[in-house]
C-alpha positions in Angstrom: 54.4 -86.0 114.6 57.8 -84.4 113.1 57.2 -85.6 110.3 54.1 -84.0 110.4 55.1 -80.8 111.6 58.1 -81.0 108.7 55.7 -81.8 105.9 52.8 -78.2 107.0 56.4 -76.5 107.6 57.5 -77.2 104.4 54.1 -75.9 102.5 52.7 -73.3 104.6 56.8 -71.7 104.4 56.7 -72.5 101.1 53.1 -71.0 100.2 52.2 -73.6 98.1 48.4 -73.1 100.3 48.4 -69.4 99.8 48.8 -69.7 96.2 46.3 -72.1 95.4 43.7 -70.1 97.2 44.7 -67.3 95.9 44.7 -68.9 92.3 41.1 -70.2 93.7 39.6 -66.6 94.0 41.5 -65.1 90.9 40.1 -68.2 88.7 36.6 -67.1 90.1 36.6 -63.9 89.8 38.4 -64.2 85.9 34.8 -66.4 85.6 32.3 -63.7 87.0 34.1 -60.8 84.9 33.4 -63.3 81.1 30.3 -63.7 82.8 29.0 -60.2 83.6 30.7 -59.6 79.6 28.4 -62.3 78.0 25.1 -60.3 80.2 26.3 -57.3 78.3 27.0 -58.6 74.9 23.4 -60.4 75.3 21.3 -57.3 76.7 23.2 -55.0 73.2 22.4 -57.3 70.9 19.0 -57.6 72.7 18.4 -53.6 72.2 19.3 -53.5 68.7 16.7 -56.2 67.6 13.9 -54.6 69.9 15.6 -51.5 68.1 14.7 -53.5 64.6 11.7 -54.8 65.9 10.2 -51.5 66.2 11.4 -50.1 63.4 9.6 -52.7 60.8 6.4 -53.0 62.7 6.4 -49.3 61.9 7.1 -50.5 58.3 4.9 -53.4 58.1 1.8 -50.9 59.7 2.7 -48.7 56.4 2.1 -51.3 54.0 -0.6 -53.1 55.5 -2.8 -49.4 55.1 -0.4 -48.8 51.1 -1.7 -52.3 50.3 -5.8 -52.2 52.1 -6.0 -49.1 50.0 -5.1 -51.2 47.1 -8.0 -53.8 47.6 -10.3 -50.7 47.1 -8.9 -49.9 43.6 -8.6 -54.1 42.5 -12.6 -53.9 43.6 -13.6 -50.5 42.1 -11.6 -51.9 38.4 -13.3 -55.6 39.0 -16.7 -54.0 39.4 -16.1 -51.6 36.7 -15.0 -54.3 34.4 -18.5 -56.5 35.0 -19.8 -53.5 34.0 -19.0 -52.9 31.1 -18.8 -56.7 30.4 -22.4 -56.3 31.3 -23.3 -53.8 28.7 -20.7 -55.5 26.2 -22.5 -59.2 26.7 -26.3 -56.6 26.2 -25.1 -54.9 23.6 -24.1 -58.5 21.5 -27.6 -59.5 22.3 -29.5 -56.6 20.6 -31.4 -57.4 17.1 -29.4 -54.0 16.4 -26.8 -54.6 13.2 -23.3 -54.5 15.2 -22.3 -51.5 13.3 -25.3 -49.6 14.0 -25.3 -50.4 17.8 -24.5 -46.6 19.3 -23.3 -48.7 22.4 -20.4 -51.0 20.6 -20.1 -47.8 17.7 -19.2 -45.1 21.3 -16.9 -48.6 22.8 -15.5 -48.3 19.6 -14.1 -44.5 19.9 -13.2 -45.2 23.6 -10.8 -47.5 22.8 -9.4 -45.9 19.8 -8.8 -42.3 22.1 -7.5 -44.7 24.7 -4.5 -46.8 22.9 -3.0 -43.7 22.1 -2.3 -43.1 26.1 -1.3 -46.6 26.7 1.3 -45.9 24.0 2.5 -43.3 26.0 
């Protein structure tokens, strides 16, 4: 019994148990602080990414509008080209000689006017 008493007196007197308890509590506190800092950093990253996504969504919507407008323009141009090709095909099928055909003569004049405009 005396040995047990000596050991307990040594442990309690030297503060070993108190020191162990103190370091355990300190370690828990440090882990909690590290976890809190990590959560805070993650929240900031998520906030920044959400702002970027919102900004990019706006840009995507603008680009979609532009694409829609371009599709309309392309459809109009395709229709115009188809119409012109049909007219030209019909003009070449015509029995009127090509150098006297009013359609082909007008086409040549229009092409000559458009050439200087295309070079500018």
